[in-house]
C-alpha positions, 0 to 999 in steps of 0.5 A: 500500500502506498502511504502519504509522506510522514516526517517521522519515517524520514526522521527515523533514518540512520545517519550516513556513517551508521547506514554505511556500516550496516551496508558493509555488514549486509553485503551477502544479503544484498547480493542475494536480493540483487539475484532475486531482482534479476531472476524476476527480470525487474532490474530495469525498473527496480533499484536498491538505495542506501536509506540514510540522512545527512541532516534532520528535517523539520516536521513541515519539510520534505527533501526535494531534488531539483535539476538545473542545467543538468546539476542536481540539488537535494534540499529541504523544502517546506511541505506544501500541497503541490502537484509539482512534487512526486516521490522518487525514493521510498522506504518499505515498512510494515504498517502494523495498524493495517497488518501489511507492508507499506511504501513510504515516500522519503524524497521527492523530485520537483517536476518543474525543472526542464530536465525532469520535464524532458525525461517525463516526455520520453516515457 
């Protein structure tokens, strides 16, 4: 189930150095996960990302990626009701109240940038 953005989910992410340490401890499991993705021919549409944070966000902020002249910026942005932001990075977690797995958006892309508009038109 796709969930709406929740600041708490981002806030619970580990810092980069701890996330990297856990990544090094889990290399075997990641190789196995990669094999599952390839076996099911999902390698062109699914990726794995190291979930981490470099800084905290305020409860009313989201992390937004914007592209300007082919340079990508990731910055906090005050959360607004805006159709120009779409999630591009998700965290899978168990929603205990519903008793099922859910997809929580973590980071967003601003689709008003020209590079993103060109990409979306190619789809």
